[in-house]
N, C-alpha and C positions, 0 to 999 in steps of 0.2 A: 504493500499499500504506499503512496505516494505520501510522505510527511508536506502538511501544511506548513506555512512561513514562520507559526506560532511552535509549531513543534520544535522547528529548525531551533528557533531562536531558545527556546529552551534547553534542549538536549545538548546543544553546541557553547553553551553559557554566551550564547551574540548578544555583546552592548553596544554595539553603532553596523550598519552597516553604508558600505563606500560601493558607487555607481558610478563605470565607468560614462561616458556620453553615447558616443556614434556608435551604431550598432547595439546600444546598449537600453537608453532613454526611448531615442529613436533609430527605425530601420531605416538607414540613410546610406551605407557605403553605396552603394549602386548608384545615388549620385554622388558620391564625391569622386568615383573611380571616373565617372560623366565627366565629371566638371574637371579632373586631370587630365582627362585625354584631350578636349578641347582647349585647356590651358596649354599644355607643351605641341600642342599639333605645330604649330607655328614654329618649332624648335623641330622639325620634323623627325620626332622622338614619338616610340608607338609603345604602348603598353599593354600587357595583357591582364585578365581578371586576375590568373596566376600567380602573377608577377606580380599583381598588386597585394594580393591576399596577403605573399612570402614577404614583400620587402619593403611594404609604406604604409597598413592597412594595423594603426593601433598606433602608428611612430608619431613623434612631431612631426609639424613639417618641414624646419630646420633638418632634421636626419631625413627625409623623404626628399628632398631639394636636392642636398648633396649623393640622396642616390641619384637623384635624375640625371643632374648633370656631372654624374662620376668623378666631382671634387669637391675641395673642402670648402664651404663659403663660411666669408664672417657672419657675426651675429646682425650686422644690417643687410646684409646678401639675404639672410635667410627669412628674415622681416618683411623683406618689402616682398620676394617670394610668397612668405604666406597668405601675406593681406589683398595680393591679387590674384591668388588663386583659390580663395576661398570665398572670395567678392561673387566669383565665380558658383560658386557651391552654392551661396544662397541664395543667390538669382532664379537656378535650377531646381532647387528642393520647396522653395519656400511655398508656390503653388499644391506640394504634395507632405508637406509634414503632420506626421500625428503621432501621436506615444506609441510606444512599441505594446502591441495588445497585452492589456493586465495590469498595464503599471499603475495607474490613477490609483484602482483598487488596494494596491499592496503599499504605495506610499502612504494612503491613508488609512490603512491597518499599522503598516510600520507608527503611525503617529500615532496611534490609537493605543498601541504597545510601552509609548516614551520610547524608542529608538532613536537616538542619533541617527543622522544621517550626513551622508557627504558626496561631491563629485570628485573624481581625479582623474581628471581629461589630457589626453596627447594634447587636443586643440587649443583654441588661443579666445578670449575674451572677446570679439566679436561673435564666433560664434555660439560661446554660452548666452552672450543677452540675445540672441535671434532665437534661441532654442525658448527663453523664457519668452520675446515676446507673442509666439504663437503659442504656448502651450505652457498655462499657470502652474508652476510645477516650482517655481523660486522658492515658495514658502518654508516646503519641508525641509530645505539643504541647509544648515548651518557651516558648514565649510565647502569651501570650493578650492580646489587644486587645479591648476591647466600649464602648459609647457612653461607661462613664464616662469613660475615658481620654481622651478627644478634644474639642474645642470643636467643630469641622465635620464633621458628620457627612456620609455618599457621599451625591453624587457628587464630593465634595470629598476630594481624596490624604491626607488629612490618616492615616488609620487607616491607610493601607498602608504607608506615610513608617515610622508610627511604629513598626509591625511589623519592617519590616526594619531599622530602627535596632537596636531591640531584639535583633534575630538575629546584629544585628552584620554584613548582607549588606547589599551593593547593591542598591539597585530594580532595577538593570537586571538582576541576575542571579537574582533573581525569579519561579517562577511562581506565579500566582495559577487557585484555583478559584472560580466567582462562578457566581451564576444570573438575579441580578437587574440591568438596565438600568444603574441610579444605582452599582452596586458596578463591573460594568464599566468603565464611565466614570472613578471614582474611581480603578482597578487601574493602568489605562490613562496618565491625567494623574500618576502617580507614575514612569511611566517600564516597569512592569509588561509579561511574557508573559503575556496572559491565555485560558485554556480555560474555554468556558462549559457550563453542562449547560441541557439544555432543561426543566428540572424545573418553569419557571413561567412564562417566556414563551417562545412558536412562536420556531422558530428563526430567521424572520426579522428577527427584533427581536435578536437577537443580535450584529449584524451589526459589530458595532464589536469585537468577540472576536477571537483569533489562529486561535481553532477550537473547535468546539461539536460537545457530544456529547450524547446522553440521558443517560447514566451513565458509570460507570469500567470496567463490563466496557467498551466502544470504548476501550481505551487497550491 
């Protein structure tokens, strides 16, 4: 029998829940892929979905840009790239944006259980603002960590350790929701329990997670 979220929290001694954003709060990675393809088309560069999932999904824009350009970039170059590319993404995704099925009910349940929540995303602040403008969930999160707050991106555990520190909860007592393989590695390296959503990767690629779900209706 599948455990519901209250059973998971009680049996694992969970004191906080941390969500990735892309592919986890919204099922948007198809639009990230399309926006990458559109943005780099003028450069004569082509990326496949498999290449995107393996080398770009879940990583900071700076790391992704270095992969695309095959060279080291300065902080300023990376920031310029991120702002331009993510503007393309927001324009493409705005007519389609919606929460992952079951998300709203899960957030409300966690609130009722008095579980503090955080977002730990490799994305940039304009994308977080874009999310909150279209989906009214900002009130649920007491902590938000994005790529500007860290030095090392996923799969390094820094972002999840920073989120747990800001929540004032031990990593062992944190539950993470992720969709990306690098994100799962990041959270596991931080010592956290992970539930993976198969919104981006097939389930067989998410084997490092403690549990795999299609969406939050399975909780």
